[in-house]
SEKEZA-367807 format. One record per residue (C-alpha): residue in three letters; chain; x, y, z. Coordinates in Angstrom, 1 decimal. Layout:
N
[site Ala,A,[X,Y,Z]] ...
***
This chain:
287
[site Met,A,[15.8,-20.7,20.9]] [site Gln,A,[17.4,-19.0,17.9]] [site Ile,A,[14.5,-20.0,15.6]] [site Leu,A,[12.1,-18.6,18.2]] [site Thr,A,[14.0,-15.3,18.3]] [site Ile,A,[13.9,-15.0,14.5]] [site Arg,A,[10.2,-15.6,14.5]] [site Gln,A,[9.7,-13.0,17.2]] [site Lys,A,[11.6,-10.5,15.1]] [site Glu,A,[9.6,-11.3,12.1]] [site Asn,A,[6.4,-10.9,14.1]] [site Thr,A,[7.5,-7.6,15.5]] [site Thr,A,[8.5,-6.3,12.1]] [site Gly,A,[5.2,-7.5,10.6]] [site Ile,A,[3.0,-5.9,13.3]] [site Phe,A,[4.9,-2.6,13.2]] [site Phe,A,[4.6,-2.6,9.4]] [site Ala,A,[0.9,-3.2,9.6]] [site Ile,A,[0.4,-0.3,12.0]] [site Leu,A,[2.4,2.1,9.9]] [site Trp,A,[0.7,1.0,6.6]] [site Ala,A,[-2.7,1.5,8.1]] [site Ser,A,[-1.7,5.0,9.3]] [site Ala,A,[-1.0,6.1,5.7]] [site Ala,A,[-4.7,6.5,4.8]] [site Ile,A,[-5.2,8.7,7.9]] [site Ala,A,[-2.3,11.0,6.9]] [site Met,A,[-3.8,11.1,3.3]] [site Lys,A,[-7.1,12.3,4.7]] [site Ile,A,[-5.5,14.9,6.8]] [site Gly,A,[-3.5,16.2,3.8]] [site Leu,A,[-6.7,16.6,1.7]] [site Asn,A,[-7.5,19.6,3.9]] [site Ser,A,[-4.6,21.5,2.3]] [site Ser,A,[-3.9,20.0,-1.1]] [site Ser,A,[-5.3,18.0,-4.1]] [site Pro,A,[-4.6,14.3,-3.4]] [site Leu,A,[-2.3,13.6,-6.4]] [site Thr,A,[-0.4,16.9,-5.9]] [site Leu,A,[0.4,15.8,-2.4]] [site Ala,A,[1.3,12.3,-3.7]] [site Val,A,[3.8,13.7,-6.3]] [site Ile,A,[5.5,16.0,-3.7]] [site Arg,A,[5.7,13.1,-1.3]] [site Phe,A,[7.3,10.7,-3.9]] [site Leu,A,[9.7,13.2,-5.3]] [site Ile,A,[11.0,14.3,-1.9]] [site Ala,A,[11.3,10.8,-0.5]] [site Gly,A,[12.9,9.4,-3.7]] [site Leu,A,[15.4,12.2,-4.0]] [site Leu,A,[16.2,12.1,-0.3]] [site Met,A,[16.8,8.3,-0.3]] [site Val,A,[18.8,8.2,-3.6]] [site Thr,A,[21.0,11.2,-2.6]] [site Val,A,[21.8,9.8,0.9]] [site Leu,A,[22.7,6.4,-0.5]] [site Gln,A,[24.9,7.8,-3.2]] [site Ile,A,[26.8,10.1,-0.9]] [site Phe,A,[27.1,8.2,2.3]] [site Ser,A,[26.6,4.5,1.4]] [site Asn,A,[28.3,4.5,-2.0]] [site Glu,A,[25.5,2.3,-3.4]] [site Lys,A,[26.1,1.2,-7.0]] [site Leu,A,[23.8,2.5,-9.7]] [site Pro,A,[21.4,0.0,-11.4]] [site Thr,A,[22.6,-1.7,-14.5]] [site Lys,A,[20.9,-1.1,-17.9]] [site Ser,A,[18.7,-4.2,-17.5]] [site Glu,A,[17.9,-3.3,-13.8]] [site Trp,A,[16.7,0.2,-14.8]] [site Leu,A,[13.9,-1.3,-16.8]] [site Lys,A,[12.9,-3.7,-14.0]] [site Ile,A,[13.0,-0.9,-11.4]] [site Thr,A,[11.0,1.4,-13.7]] [site Thr,A,[8.3,-1.3,-14.1]] [site Phe,A,[8.2,-1.9,-10.4]] [site Gly,A,[7.9,1.8,-9.7]] [site Leu,A,[5.0,2.1,-12.2]] [site Leu,A,[3.2,-0.8,-10.5]] [site Asn,A,[4.0,0.0,-6.9]] [site Ile,A,[4.0,3.8,-6.9]] [site Thr,A,[2.4,5.4,-10.0]] [site Ile,A,[-0.6,3.1,-10.4]] [site Tyr,A,[-1.0,1.6,-6.8]] [site Leu,A,[-0.4,4.7,-4.7]] [site Gly,A,[-1.7,7.1,-7.4]] [site Cys,A,[-5.1,5.2,-7.3]] [site Leu,A,[-5.1,5.2,-3.5]] [site Phe,A,[-4.5,9.0,-3.3]] [site Ala,A,[-7.2,9.6,-5.9]] [site Ala,A,[-9.6,7.3,-4.1]] [site Ile,A,[-9.2,8.8,-0.7]] [site Glu,A,[-11.5,11.7,-1.7]] [site Phe,A,[-14.4,9.2,-2.1]] [site Val,A,[-14.0,6.6,0.6]] [site Ser,A,[-13.2,6.5,4.3]] [site Ala,A,[-9.7,5.7,5.6]] [site Gly,A,[-11.1,2.7,7.3]] [site Leu,A,[-12.6,1.2,4.2]] [site Met,A,[-9.4,1.8,2.3]] [site Asn,A,[-7.5,-0.2,4.8]] [site Leu,A,[-10.0,-3.0,4.5]] [site Phe,A,[-9.3,-3.2,0.8]] [site Ile,A,[-5.6,-3.3,1.5]] [site Ser,A,[-6.1,-6.5,3.5]] [site Ile,A,[-7.3,-8.3,0.4]] [site Asn,A,[-3.8,-8.1,-1.1]] [site Pro,A,[-2.7,-11.5,0.4]] [site Ile,A,[-5.4,-13.3,-1.6]] [site Leu,A,[-4.6,-11.3,-4.8]] [site Ile,A,[-0.9,-12.0,-4.3]] [site Ile,A,[-1.6,-15.7,-4.1]] [site Leu,A,[-3.7,-15.6,-7.3]] [site Phe,A,[-1.0,-13.7,-9.2]] [site Ser,A,[1.7,-16.0,-7.8]] [site Val,A,[-0.3,-18.9,-9.5]] [site Leu,A,[-0.3,-17.0,-12.8]] [site Phe,A,[3.3,-15.7,-12.8]] [site Leu,A,[5.3,-17.9,-10.4]] [site Lys,A,[3.4,-21.1,-11.2]] [site Arg,A,[2.5,-21.5,-7.6]] [site Lys,A,[-0.1,-24.2,-6.8]] [site Val,A,[-3.4,-23.0,-5.2]] [site Ser,A,[-5.2,-25.1,-2.6]] [site Lys,A,[-9.0,-25.4,-2.2]] [site Tyr,A,[-8.7,-23.6,1.1]] [site Glu,A,[-7.2,-20.6,-0.7]] [site Ile,A,[-10.0,-20.6,-3.2]] [site Ile,A,[-12.6,-20.8,-0.4]] [site Gly,A,[-10.7,-18.0,1.5]] [site Phe,A,[-10.8,-15.8,-1.5]] [site Leu,A,[-14.5,-16.2,-2.0]] [site Ile,A,[-15.1,-15.3,1.7]] [site Cys,A,[-12.9,-12.3,1.5]] [site Phe,A,[-14.6,-11.1,-1.6]] [site Ser,A,[-18.0,-11.5,0.1]] [site Gly,A,[-16.6,-9.4,3.1]] [site Leu,A,[-15.6,-6.6,0.8]] [site Leu,A,[-19.0,-6.6,-0.8]] [site Ile,A,[-20.7,-6.4,2.6]] [site Ala,A,[-18.4,-3.6,3.8]] [site Thr,A,[-19.1,-1.5,0.6]] [site Ile,A,[-22.9,-1.7,0.8]] [site Pro,A,[-23.2,1.7,2.5]] [site Ile,A,[-20.8,3.2,0.0]] [site Leu,A,[-22.6,1.8,-3.0]] [site Lys,A,[-25.9,3.5,-1.8]] [site Lys,A,[-24.2,6.9,-2.1]] [site Pro,A,[-23.6,9.0,-5.2]] [site Lys,A,[-21.6,7.6,-8.1]] [site Ala,A,[-18.5,9.3,-6.9]] [site Ser,A,[-18.2,6.7,-4.2]] [site Leu,A,[-18.3,4.0,-6.8]] [site Ile,A,[-15.4,5.6,-8.5]] [site Gly,A,[-13.4,5.4,-5.3]] [site Ile,A,[-14.1,1.6,-5.1]] [site Ile,A,[-13.0,1.1,-8.7]] [site Leu,A,[-9.8,3.0,-8.0]] [site Leu,A,[-9.1,0.9,-5.0]] [site Ile,A,[-9.6,-2.3,-6.9]] [site Ile,A,[-7.2,-1.1,-9.7]] [site Gly,A,[-4.7,0.0,-7.1]] [site Met,A,[-4.8,-3.2,-5.1]] [site Ser,A,[-4.4,-5.3,-8.2]] [site Ser,A,[-1.4,-3.3,-9.3]] [site Tyr,A,[0.2,-3.6,-5.9]] [site Ser,A,[-0.2,-7.4,-5.8]] [site Ile,A,[1.2,-7.8,-9.3]] [site Gly,A,[4.1,-5.6,-8.2]] [site Ser,A,[4.8,-7.7,-5.2]] [site Val,A,[4.9,-10.9,-7.3]] [site Tyr,A,[7.0,-9.1,-9.9]] [site Tyr,A,[9.5,-8.0,-7.3]] [site Lys,A,[10.0,-11.6,-6.1]] [site Lys,A,[10.4,-12.9,-9.6]] [site Ile,A,[13.0,-10.4,-10.9]] [site Asp,A,[15.3,-10.8,-7.8]] [site Leu,A,[17.2,-7.6,-8.2]] [site Lys,A,[20.8,-7.6,-7.0]] [site Leu,A,[20.5,-4.3,-5.2]] [site Ser,A,[19.8,-3.3,-1.6]] [site Asn,A,[16.3,-2.8,-0.5]] [site Lys,A,[17.2,0.9,0.3]] [site Ser,A,[18.4,1.4,-3.3]] [site Ile,A,[15.4,-0.3,-4.8]] [site Asn,A,[13.0,1.7,-2.6]] [site Gly,A,[14.7,5.0,-3.4]] [site Trp,A,[14.7,4.6,-7.2]] [site Gln,A,[11.2,3.1,-7.5]] [site Thr,A,[9.8,5.9,-5.4]] [site Leu,A,[11.5,8.6,-7.5]] [site Ile,A,[10.7,7.0,-10.9]] [site Gly,A,[7.1,6.3,-9.8]] [site Gly,A,[6.6,9.9,-8.7]] [site Ile,A,[8.0,11.3,-12.0]] [site Phe,A,[5.5,9.3,-14.0]] [site Leu,A,[2.7,10.6,-11.8]] [site Ile,A,[3.5,14.3,-12.5]] [site Pro,A,[1.4,14.7,-15.7]] [site Val,A,[-1.6,13.0,-14.1]] [site Ala,A,[-1.4,15.2,-11.0]] [site Tyr,A,[-1.1,18.3,-13.2]] [site Leu,A,[-4.2,17.4,-15.2]] [site Met,A,[-6.2,16.6,-12.0]] [site Asn,A,[-5.1,19.4,-9.8]] [site Thr,A,[-8.2,21.2,-8.5]] [site Lys,A,[-7.0,22.9,-5.4]] [site Ala,A,[-4.2,25.3,-4.4]] [site Ile,A,[-1.7,24.1,-1.8]] [site Ile,A,[-2.2,25.6,1.6]] [site Leu,A,[1.0,25.5,3.6]] [site Asp,A,[-0.4,24.8,7.0]] [site Thr,A,[0.0,22.3,9.8]] [site Asn,A,[-2.2,19.7,8.1]] [site Phe,A,[-0.1,19.8,5.0]] [site Tyr,A,[3.3,19.6,6.8]] [site Val,A,[2.2,16.8,9.2]] [site Ser,A,[0.7,14.8,6.3]] [site Leu,A,[3.7,15.3,4.1]] [site Phe,A,[6.2,14.4,6.8]] [site Trp,A,[4.3,11.2,7.8]] [site Leu,A,[3.8,10.0,4.2]] [site Thr,A,[7.3,10.9,3.1]] [site Ile,A,[9.5,9.8,5.9]] [site Val,A,[7.5,7.3,8.0]] [site Ile,A,[5.6,5.5,5.1]] [site Ser,A,[7.8,6.0,2.0]] [site Val,A,[11.1,5.3,3.8]] [site Phe,A,[10.6,3.2,6.9]] [site Ala,A,[7.4,1.3,6.2]] [site Thr,A,[8.3,0.5,2.6]] [site Leu,A,[11.7,-0.8,3.7]] [site Leu,A,[10.0,-3.0,6.2]] [site Trp,A,[7.7,-4.3,3.5]] [site Leu,A,[10.6,-5.0,1.0]] [site Asn,A,[12.5,-6.8,3.8]] [site Leu,A,[9.4,-9.0,4.5]] [site Leu,A,[8.9,-9.6,0.7]] [site Lys,A,[12.5,-10.8,0.2]] [site Lys,A,[12.0,-13.6,2.7]] [site Asp,A,[8.6,-14.9,1.5]] [site Thr,A,[6.1,-13.0,-0.7]] [site Val,A,[3.0,-14.9,0.4]] [site Lys,A,[3.9,-14.9,4.1]] [site Ala,A,[4.8,-11.2,4.0]] [site Ser,A,[1.5,-10.3,2.3]] [site Lys,A,[-0.6,-11.8,5.2]] [site Trp,A,[0.6,-9.1,7.5]] [site Leu,A,[-1.7,-6.9,5.5]] [site Phe,A,[-4.8,-8.5,7.0]] [site Leu,A,[-4.1,-6.5,10.2]] [site Ala,A,[-4.5,-3.3,8.2]] [site Pro,A,[-8.3,-3.0,8.7]] [site Val,A,[-8.0,-3.7,12.4]] [site Phe,A,[-5.5,-0.9,13.0]] [site Gly,A,[-7.0,1.2,10.2]] [site Tyr,A,[-10.5,1.4,11.7]] [site Leu,A,[-9.1,2.0,15.2]] [site Leu,A,[-6.9,4.9,14.0]] [site Ser,A,[-9.7,6.3,11.8]] [site Tyr,A,[-12.0,6.4,14.8]] [site Leu,A,[-9.5,7.8,17.2]] [site Ile,A,[-7.9,10.4,15.0]] [site Leu,A,[-10.5,11.3,12.3]] [site Gly,A,[-13.6,10.5,14.3]] [site Glu,A,[-14.9,8.2,11.4]] [site Glu,A,[-18.0,6.2,12.1]] [site Ile,A,[-17.5,2.4,12.1]] [site Thr,A,[-20.6,0.9,10.5]] [site Leu,A,[-22.0,-2.6,11.2]] [site Tyr,A,[-21.5,-3.4,7.6]] [site Glu,A,[-17.8,-2.7,8.0]] [site Val,A,[-17.5,-4.7,11.1]] [site Ile,A,[-19.1,-7.7,9.5]] [site Gly,A,[-17.1,-7.2,6.3]] [site Thr,A,[-13.9,-7.1,8.3]] [site Ile,A,[-14.8,-10.4,10.1]] [site Phe,A,[-15.4,-12.0,6.8]] [site Val,A,[-12.1,-10.8,5.3]] [site Ile,A,[-10.1,-12.0,8.3]] [site Thr,A,[-11.9,-15.3,8.4]] [site Gly,A,[-11.2,-15.8,4.7]] [site Leu,A,[-7.6,-15.0,5.2]] [site Lys,A,[-7.3,-17.5,8.1]] [site Ile,A,[-9.0,-20.2,6.1]] [site Ser,A,[-6.7,-19.6,3.1]] [site Lys,A,[-3.7,-20.0,5.5]] 
***
């Protein structure tokens, strides 16, 4: 009974995380109406990081990272925030929110592959077959995008770079085994990652910030709901099992396409439906 309860809690956490993670792309699209994507990203990371670090230091008396831990957290922040989320924010101008969530679902396979390289994990033939099917699904889903101007192709490339960085970061997080709380790790990696993104955002700023409802709703959702709550759920899942945690990401396109349709009115193409079926099938086969 106790084992069943633990599994139910993990399932609830995983599903809730997948819904929140899928909603991030929706909030990013909404924020584009009022700000350049990377400017919005930097504001989000600096506010979220400062908020979490300040609260932890004042109310929870969390210890500061040691000299060796600073380097590890900085590396994690670069992979998980600066490169991964920086690429996603830059890509959202060129791809739909639904397609972005479909790419997020490929992370489980990438995490398995990077686990083989860095954690010496053995890979099965089912995982190889699953990867090939997932890759085929992504190709199918991006066919309409690739028929459009080159700007859309830039979005796809940014997504691939971002997903690779996120998967490497997840494996790296498991390998370094930091002796800090998830809250402390999340706060510092968010703040550090945001600081490193400032010069890139400055160079790519093409739009003045409009302080309207779109901006505030997007910023609140991305800062509090995603950077704080959703990321803490993810770190909690990662600490238990990197590969098992990553497989909750395959629900991202399901919730992502649904939310994109309901909130943004985005069209769901036949290519995307078929591509999603391929990706989910590949993930199931890879177990």
